[in-house]
N, C-alpha and C positions, 0 to 999 in steps of 0.2 A: 670229730678229728679233723686239724687244719693240714691242708698237702700244702707241698712246697711251693707250688705256684703262689697259694692263696698266704702261706706266712709270707714269702718275697713284696708280697699286695698290701700286708701288710705294714713291712717293714718300710715300703715307699708311701703309705701313708704318716706313719714316724716323722719320715723323713722330713714329708713336707710341712708339718706342724711345726717338730723340736729342733730340726739340723740350726737354727739361728741359736739354739741355746745352749744347746748337747749334738752339735758337729761330730763330736767323737765318737757315738753312741755306734749312730749310722755305719759309718766308717771301720769303727770295726768290727761289724754283724758280718756289713759287703764282706773285709777280709777274710773273714771264718769264712763265710757261706759256703763253699765248696766241702768244708768239713762237717758244720753243724744240718745241711740239708741230707744227710742220707739218714738222718734221725728223723726225716718224716716217713722211710718203708716202715718202722714199724708200729705194731699195735699201741692203742694211749698205755693202755695197761703198762707196757714193756717201756715205751718212753717215761712215763710215770717214775718208773723205776730207775732209771739211765740218770735223771735229775736228781731226784733223792740221794743217790749215790754219789754224783758231784758236787751236792752242798753236802754231806757228811764228810765226803773227804776235804773240801775246803777248807772247810773248819778245822780238822784236825790240820790237815797243813800251816792252818794261822796259830792255832793253840802251839804247835812245835815250835813256832818263829821266833813265839815269845822266848 
């Protein structure tokens, strides 16, 4: 299970490799890090549920927008 420090390290690695092509992604994660990082305090099973719920909600919102 990833910790906030490990996740931030991976984000830095992503930025080092991909910022030249996808700079917006790293910037977006950094901008929202304060809202994202608390999720790492939850056990993996709970995080999976949160991620799954967000995916379902976003697809529902997209379908209603059409």
